[in-house]
Every structure is written in structure tokens, then in C-alpha cells.
C-alpha positions as CSV (number, residue, x, y, z in Angstrom):
1,M,-10.9,21.7,4.3
2,L,-13.6,20.3,6.4
3,P,-17.3,20.0,5.2
4,R,-19.0,23.0,6.6
5,D,-22.2,21.2,7.6
6,I,-20.4,19.3,10.4
7,P,-20.9,20.9,13.9
8,V,-17.6,21.6,15.5
9,D,-18.1,19.4,18.4
10,K,-18.4,16.3,16.0
11,I,-15.3,17.1,14.0
12,N,-12.9,15.3,16.6
13,S,-15.1,12.3,16.7
14,R,-15.8,11.9,13.0
15,F,-12.1,13.0,11.7
16,R,-9.6,12.5,14.5
17,P,-9.0,8.7,14.0
18,H,-8.5,9.3,10.1
19,C,-6.1,12.1,10.9
20,L,-4.1,10.6,13.6
21,A,-3.9,7.0,12.3
22,P,-1.6,7.6,9.4
23,V,0.7,9.6,11.6
24,A,0.7,7.0,14.4
25,V,1.3,4.2,11.8
26,R,4.2,6.0,10.5
27,L,5.7,6.6,13.9
28,A,5.2,3.1,15.2
29,A,6.7,1.6,11.9
30,A,9.6,3.8,12.4
31,G,10.0,2.5,15.9
32,V,10.0,-1.1,14.7
33,R,12.2,-0.4,11.8
34,D,14.8,1.6,13.8
35,Q,15.1,-1.2,16.3
36,R,15.4,-4.1,13.7
37,L,17.5,-2.1,11.1
38,G,18.8,0.8,13.2
39,I,22.4,2.1,13.2
40,E,23.4,0.1,16.4
41,F,22.2,-3.3,14.9
42,F,23.1,-2.4,11.4
43,F,26.7,-1.9,12.5
44,G,26.8,-4.7,15.0
45,I,27.0,-2.3,18.0
46,G,24.1,-3.9,19.7
47,E,21.0,-6.0,19.4
48,P,17.4,-4.7,18.9
49,D,15.5,-4.0,22.1
50,M,12.8,-6.6,21.9
51,A,10.5,-4.7,24.5
52,E,10.6,-1.6,22.4
53,I,9.7,-3.6,19.2
54,E,7.0,-5.3,21.0
55,E,5.4,-1.9,22.2
56,A,5.9,-0.2,18.7
57,T,4.3,-3.3,17.0
58,G,1.3,-3.0,19.3
59,Y,0.8,0.5,18.4
60,F,1.3,-0.2,14.6
61,L,-1.2,-3.1,14.7
62,Q,-3.7,-0.7,16.5
63,F,-3.5,2.0,14.2
64,A,-2.9,0.2,11.0
65,A,-6.2,-1.3,11.4
66,V,-7.7,2.1,11.4
67,L,-5.8,3.2,8.5
68,D,-6.6,0.0,6.6
69,N,-10.4,0.5,7.1
70,H,-9.8,4.1,6.1
71,L,-8.3,3.1,2.6
72,K,-11.0,1.0,1.6
73,D,-12.4,2.2,-1.6
74,R,-9.8,5.0,-1.6
75,D,-6.4,5.3,-3.6
76,Q,-5.0,8.0,-1.4
77,I,-5.0,8.8,2.4
78,A,-6.5,12.3,2.0
79,G,-8.9,13.4,-0.7
80,D,-9.1,12.5,-4.4
81,G,-5.4,13.1,-5.3
82,L,-2.0,12.4,-3.8
83,T,-1.1,14.7,-0.7
84,I,1.8,14.9,1.5
85,A,0.0,12.6,3.6
86,D,0.5,9.8,1.2
87,F,4.2,10.5,0.9
88,G,4.8,11.0,4.5
89,V,3.3,7.7,5.5
90,A,4.7,5.6,2.7
91,T,8.2,6.3,4.0
92,F,8.0,3.3,6.1
93,M,6.9,0.8,3.2
94,P,10.1,0.3,1.4
95,L,11.7,-1.4,4.5
96,A,8.6,-2.9,5.9
97,D,9.5,-6.4,5.0
98,Q,13.1,-6.1,6.2
99,A,11.8,-4.5,9.4
100,E,9.5,-7.4,9.9
101,L,6.3,-5.2,10.2
102,P,3.1,-7.2,10.4
103,L,1.3,-6.3,7.3
104,D,-0.4,-9.6,6.3
105,D,-3.8,-8.6,7.7
106,F,-3.8,-5.1,6.1
107,A,-4.7,-5.7,2.4
108,E,-5.6,-2.1,1.8
109,I,-2.4,-0.6,3.1
110,R,-0.4,-3.0,0.7
111,R,-2.8,-2.1,-2.1
112,W,-2.2,1.5,-1.5
113,S,1.5,0.9,-1.0
114,D,1.7,-1.0,-4.3
115,K,0.0,2.0,-6.1
116,M,2.5,4.4,-4.5
117,M,5.3,2.1,-5.8
118,E,4.0,2.6,-9.5
119,L,5.1,6.2,-9.3
120,D,8.5,6.7,-10.9
121,A,9.4,9.6,-8.8
122,W,8.5,7.6,-5.6
123,C,10.2,4.5,-6.4
124,D,13.4,6.2,-8.0
125,P,13.5,9.6,-6.5
126,W,17.0,10.3,-7.7
127,P,17.1,9.2,-11.2
128,E,20.7,9.2,-12.7
129,S,19.5,11.7,-15.4
130,Y,18.9,14.3,-12.7
131,S,22.0,14.0,-10.8
132,T,24.1,17.1,-10.6
133,L,27.0,15.4,-8.8
134,S,28.1,13.3,-11.8
């Protein structure tokens, strides 16, 4: 999957940030989301842990900047078509505003997310016509 003309010792330095950033963004976003919208808070059992939110937000900002830069002039995270990377990372976006994720400085992530939301199967993964439970 990697170009053959790149020496092995250069692979980490050239590809590692682009491979890790989407995963790190997703995990950090989940940390913020879980604290702000988690079960304890949602059911009134407890309050969000602001220290955890601050830590996760710091990670989110750090890696979102890498992902945002990576998405310039691209419609997908990896390659020329949709991959599991797009779907895996996009899972945090539907609740990003409610979780108060700081996305204002990341226009490329917003653009990419908006393109994902244009996909019928993504914005409505369980349409009524496919329901086997009715």
C-alpha cells in the first residue's frame, strides 16, 4: 500500500503523522464527548470531569491540526475513495457540536465531514425501508 520508492527508514517520518492523526483525533474526541455527553452526565448521575475534558481537548487540538492539514486538497482521509478510515474517524462528528469540540479552526475537517453527511448511508444508516423489526 505504500510507494515502493520510499526507503523503509523514511516511512515512519513521512507517513506516521498521517496514519496516527485520524486515530488520535477520534480517540480524543471520544474522550471529550464521553465526558460531556456520557452516561453519568446524561442520566444525572454525575458531572463531567473538567480535567479529563481539558486533557482530551488538548490532544484533540494537537491532532486535529495534523488531520486538517492532511485533508487539504483531499476528499477522503486515505487514497482517492472512501475507506474505513473515513467512517471510523467520522463517528465523532454527529455529536461534535453537542460535545463542544473546538472545530472552529479546522475548516478542512468540517468540509470533509459535510461531504460524509451527504452520503445517505452515513446520515441515515438504518432507514425504515430496511428494517426487519417492523
